N, C-alpha and C positions, 0 to 999 in steps of 0.2 A: 756687846756692839756687834752688829752684824756686818760681815765682810761680804761685799758684792764683787763678783767678778764679771765684768762686761766681755760678753762674747763678740768677738769680731766675725766678720763675714767668712763663711766656710767655703772654699773652692772645691768643686766636684772634681774628683779623681777619674779622669778618663782613660780607659784602655786604649791602647794602640790600635788603630783601625786596622783591619785586614785589607791588604791591597785588594782593589776590585779584580785584577788579573787573577790573583791567586784564588778568589772565590769561584771564578769560572772554571778554573782548572779542577778543583775539588768537584764541582757539579759535573762536569764533563766525565771525570774519572768515575763517579758513582754511576752515571748513565752507562758507560762502557761496561762496568762490573756487572750491572744488572742485566744488560743485553747479552753478555757472555753466559751468564748463569741461566738465562732463559733459553738460549740456543742449546746449551749443554743438556739441560733438562729435556728440552723438546727432542733432541737427538737421541737421548736415552729412552725416552718413551717410544719414539718411532722404531727404535732398533730392537726392543725387547719387550714392548706392550702392544701397541698399535701401529698399523701403517695404513697409508691412504692409497686407494686404488681408483683408477677411472675405467668406467664401462664403455667399451668401444663398439659392442655389437648389441643385437637384440635377442641373443640367445637365452637370456633369462627373463624375458617379458613374460608377465606384467610385474614380476617381483622387483626387477631391476631394469631401468630403462637405459637407451643409449644416452651418453654424456652424464649419467649419474656419478657421483663421486662417493665412495664408500669408506668406512673405517673397518679394518680387519683387526680382530682380538688374536694376538700371538701367543698370549700367556696362559690363559684360563684353560685351553684344550690340553695343555701339558699336565695339568692337575686333574682335570675332570674327564680327558678323553673326548673324542668326537661322538656325535649322535646322528642317527638317521634323521634326515631333514635339515641338518645343518647346511648352510649356503657357504661354501669353502672357496678360498682362493688358492691355486696351486700353480707352481712353475711348471712349464710345458715339459712332459715326460720325454718329449722327443717325437717330432713329426705330426703333432697335432696342429700346429700353427704354420702358416706359409713363412718362408724366409723373409726376414725384416730387411727392406732395402736400406742401403747406406744413407744416413741422415744428410740433408743438404748443409752446406757450410753455413755456420752462424758466427756472429760477432762475439769477441771475447766477453763484452758486456752481458750479452744475452746468456752465454754458457755459465758466468758467474752468477747471474741472477737465478738461473734453474738449478744451480748447485746449491745455493743458499735455501731456496724453496724446497728442495729435496731434502736437505739436511734437517729442516724443521718440520718435515712431513707434510708439506702442503702440496707440493708437486708429486707426480707419481710417474716418472719416466720408465720404471720397470713394468708398467701394465702392458707393455708390448709383447712380453714374453710370459705373461701369466694368464690364466683363465680362471673364470668363476662359474661354478655349477652346484647342483644340489646333490647332497651325499644320500645315496640310495641304499648302498650295500657297504657293510663293515667286514673286516676279516672274518672268514669263516661262513658268511651269508651266502644262501643259495638263492640267486636272483633270476626270475624267468619272465619273459614276456612272450606272448600274452595268454591269459586263460580265456574261456569261452565269452566272458563279458568284455574282453579287451583290456583287462587290468594287469598291471605287473604283480607278481607274487614275490614275497620275501620270506623265505623259510617256510613255504607252503601257505602263508597268509596273504590273501588279496589286499591291496591297499588302495583306497579311493583318493585319487589325486586331483579331484575336480576343484579343491579350493585354491589350487595354485597353478594348475595345468593349463597353458594356452594351446588350444588345438585348432586346427584348420576347419574350414566349413565342411560339415559332414562327416568329419573324422572323429570317431567315438573310441578309437584304440589309444592306448598310452604311448605306443611307439609303433611306427611302420617297419621297423627293423626288428625282426625276432631276436631273442638272445637266451641262452640258458647257461649261466656261468656260476661258478663258486669262487668267491673272492678269496685270494690267497692271503697269508699272513702278511702284516706290514703294507696293506694296500686297501684301496677303497674304489667302489664302483660309483660312477657320477653321472648325472644327466642334467640337460638344461631344461628349465620350465617351458620354454618355447621349443617343442620338440621338433617341429619341422624347420626350424632355424639353428639347431644347435648340433654341431659335430663334436659329440661327447664320447663317452666310453663305447658306445654302440658302433661308432664308425671307426674304430681302431682295434676291433677283435683280431684282425688278420696281422696286426704288427707284433713285433717281439714281445711288448709288454702286455698284449691280449686286451688292450683297453683299460687296464687297471692303473690307477694312479698310485705311485708310491707314497707311503706316508711321509717319507723325507722330503717329498715335494710340496706337501701341503704347507702353506704359510700360516693359515689360521682361518677362523670363522668370521664372516662378515656380520656385523651386528647393527650397523648404523649408516643410513643415507645422510650425508651432510650437505649435499648440493644437488640440484638447486633447491633453495630454501623452501618452496612450496611442497617438495617432496621429502623434507626433513623428517625422519622417523626411523624406528627399529626396523631391521629386517627379519621377517617373520619365518621361523623354522618350521611352522605347521607340524609340530612333533605329534600332535593327536592322531595324524594320519598313520602313524607307525605303531600306535599303542597296541595293536592286535598282533604284532610281530614278536615272536620269542627268539631268544638267542639260539644259535645252533647247539644241538644237543651235545656235540663233541667238544664244544668250546667251554661249556659250564659258565662259571660266572667270569666276567671280564669287564674292563674298563669301557665305558661308552654304551652303546646299545640304545634302549628305550629311554625316553626322557618325557617326563609328564608335561 
């Protein structure tokens, strides 16, 4: 005899619903955590890896134009050194820039916004006391201008800067200001690509620093134009210009120098 058991209706067991308010709290918490992590990562990258700078003048035309925004590599040069041709950003060694006027009063909201944009590396308020130039001479280099062809020589080798140099009409010389310098240890000699509009190392030879930029003042190497979008691209070091330049004989082998 078969025994049959009739199954009655089974009621679904429902889990207690999470209150809607609690769900929003969890969502907002996750958003805040993600934003904080993003800001922290951006801050660390800006502080130790790359920084953003704004180009206020035409001294580096046509490599960099007024209102360009660039990214500067702070970390790679610490491993691989600097090279002739690098476009470098450095803090004013003293007396290169005119005194900065006191900023006009701004609202607390504006100040807070700029602080946040600076923190994450978008704004670049310290561009006012930094400069950008092309590195021509490394420590120990003998840099002279000009030879009979109007070219700069580095350690006796002439360099053809026509690939990046912006000259005035009828001016065939690399510089209208002569110089004959040997770069001291822990310093560099820098020039703007737009020589007629650049007050660079040449203009400060009579100052205590002799026109040299201490390595400690160099922030890093400019490598990317990020704004405006139609100019987005890498910053060209034109390293081939310096291929014929040898390191100073008394220096032997050292970091930096020639770069392919």
